[in-house]
C-alpha positions as CSV (number, residue, x, y, z in Angstrom):
1,X,26.4,89.3,-16.9
2,X,26.1,85.8,-18.6
3,X,23.4,83.9,-18.3
4,X,24.1,81.4,-21.1
5,X,27.8,80.5,-22.1
6,X,28.8,78.0,-24.4
7,X,31.9,76.3,-24.1
8,X,33.5,75.0,-27.2
9,X,36.4,72.0,-26.7
10,X,38.5,69.6,-28.7
11,X,40.4,68.1,-26.0
12,X,43.6,70.8,-27.0
13,X,45.5,72.2,-23.8
14,X,44.4,75.8,-24.9
15,X,40.4,74.3,-24.8
16,X,41.1,72.5,-21.4
17,X,42.1,76.2,-20.1
18,X,39.3,77.7,-21.6
19,X,37.0,74.9,-19.8
20,X,39.0,76.0,-16.4
21,X,38.0,80.1,-17.4
22,X,34.5,78.9,-18.4
23,X,33.6,77.1,-14.9
24,X,34.8,80.1,-13.4
25,X,32.8,82.6,-15.0
26,X,29.9,80.2,-14.7
27,X,30.0,80.4,-10.9
28,X,30.6,83.9,-10.7
29,X,27.4,84.9,-12.9
30,X,25.3,81.6,-11.8
31,X,24.7,81.0,-14.9
32,X,24.1,78.0,-17.4
33,X,26.7,76.0,-19.4
34,X,26.7,74.3,-22.6
35,X,29.3,72.5,-23.6
36,X,30.4,70.9,-26.9
37,X,33.1,69.3,-28.8
38,X,32.2,69.0,-32.8
39,X,33.8,66.6,-35.6
40,X,33.5,67.4,-39.0
41,X,30.8,64.8,-40.8
42,X,32.1,61.5,-41.5
43,X,32.2,60.8,-45.4
44,X,29.4,58.3,-46.7
45,X,31.7,56.8,-49.1
46,X,33.4,54.9,-46.1
47,X,30.8,51.8,-46.1
48,X,30.3,49.4,-43.7
49,X,31.5,48.1,-41.5
50,X,34.2,50.9,-41.7
51,X,31.5,53.5,-40.9
52,X,30.3,51.9,-37.7
53,X,33.9,51.5,-36.7
54,X,34.4,55.6,-37.2
55,X,31.3,56.4,-35.7
56,X,32.0,54.5,-32.6
57,X,35.9,55.5,-32.3
58,X,34.7,59.2,-32.7
59,X,31.9,59.0,-30.0
60,X,34.4,57.2,-27.7
61,X,36.9,60.2,-28.4
62,X,34.2,62.6,-27.9
63,X,33.3,61.4,-24.8
64,X,36.7,61.5,-23.6
65,X,37.1,65.1,-24.3
66,X,33.9,66.2,-22.8
67,X,34.6,64.2,-19.8
68,X,38.0,66.2,-19.3
69,X,36.4,69.1,-20.1
70,X,33.7,69.1,-17.3
71,X,36.5,67.9,-14.7
72,X,38.1,71.5,-15.6
73,X,34.6,73.3,-15.5
74,X,34.4,71.5,-11.5
75,X,30.8,72.4,-10.1
76,X,28.5,75.0,-11.0
77,X,25.4,76.2,-9.5
78,X,23.6,77.0,-12.5
79,X,22.6,73.6,-15.1
80,X,25.5,72.4,-16.9
81,X,25.1,70.1,-20.2
82,X,27.2,68.7,-22.7
83,X,27.0,67.2,-25.9
84,X,28.9,66.2,-29.3
85,X,27.8,67.7,-32.3
86,X,28.9,66.7,-36.1
87,X,29.2,69.4,-38.5
88,X,32.4,71.8,-39.4
89,X,33.7,73.1,-36.2
90,X,33.0,76.6,-36.7
91,X,29.7,76.6,-38.3
92,X,28.4,74.2,-35.6
93,X,29.7,76.4,-32.3
94,X,27.9,79.4,-34.3
95,X,24.9,77.4,-35.1
96,X,24.5,76.4,-31.5
97,X,25.7,79.7,-29.9
98,X,22.1,80.8,-31.8
99,X,20.1,77.7,-30.6
100,X,20.8,78.4,-27.0
101,X,20.9,82.0,-27.3
102,X,24.5,82.2,-25.8
103,X,25.5,85.3,-24.1
104,X,29.5,84.4,-24.7
105,X,31.1,81.8,-26.5
106,X,34.5,80.7,-25.2
107,X,36.9,78.6,-26.7
108,X,41.1,77.9,-27.2
109,X,42.6,80.0,-29.4
110,X,44.3,77.0,-31.1
111,X,43.1,73.5,-31.4
112,X,44.2,70.4,-32.9
113,X,43.4,71.4,-36.2
114,X,46.4,73.7,-35.9
115,X,48.2,72.3,-40.0
116,X,44.8,72.7,-41.5
117,X,44.1,76.3,-40.2
118,X,47.2,77.3,-41.8
119,X,45.9,76.5,-44.8
120,X,41.8,76.9,-44.3
121,X,41.9,79.8,-41.7
122,X,41.4,79.3,-38.0
123,X,38.2,78.0,-36.7
124,X,38.1,80.1,-33.6
125,X,38.9,82.9,-36.4
126,X,35.9,82.4,-38.2
127,X,33.8,81.9,-34.7
128,X,35.5,85.4,-33.4
129,X,34.4,87.1,-36.7
130,X,30.7,85.9,-37.1
131,X,29.5,85.1,-33.6
132,X,26.0,87.5,-32.9
133,X,27.9,87.3,-29.1
134,X,30.8,88.3,-27.4
135,X,33.6,85.4,-27.9
136,X,36.5,85.0,-25.7
137,X,39.7,82.8,-26.6
138,X,42.1,81.1,-24.3
139,X,45.7,80.6,-24.5
């Protein structure tokens, strides 16, 4: 069925629902689950001490998001790992899916960047249209 599932989360209600679905699928398939959260890279012009502060805040936020998602996933029999990545969220998800040979990408339909998505296009839409494997969008 699905040996390698990639779950992309951003802390939104939709992504937490996606985490629950991913946990259920991982339990059914016995596959591995890779949970990621991605942020756009911080601009280098922030300078110190602002850059260090922004990095610390972002790391803390990512840890909270991943912890909440893993709680929704629950216990699975297969391997489960999580990580925080930097880069455009859609690009990062697509790259990570290739790197980990994902059989399925699971993510929420709308994340925290809803206002930006009205102007630039949805991250989930970009993943859906460019992924090399099935994509499940959860509401």
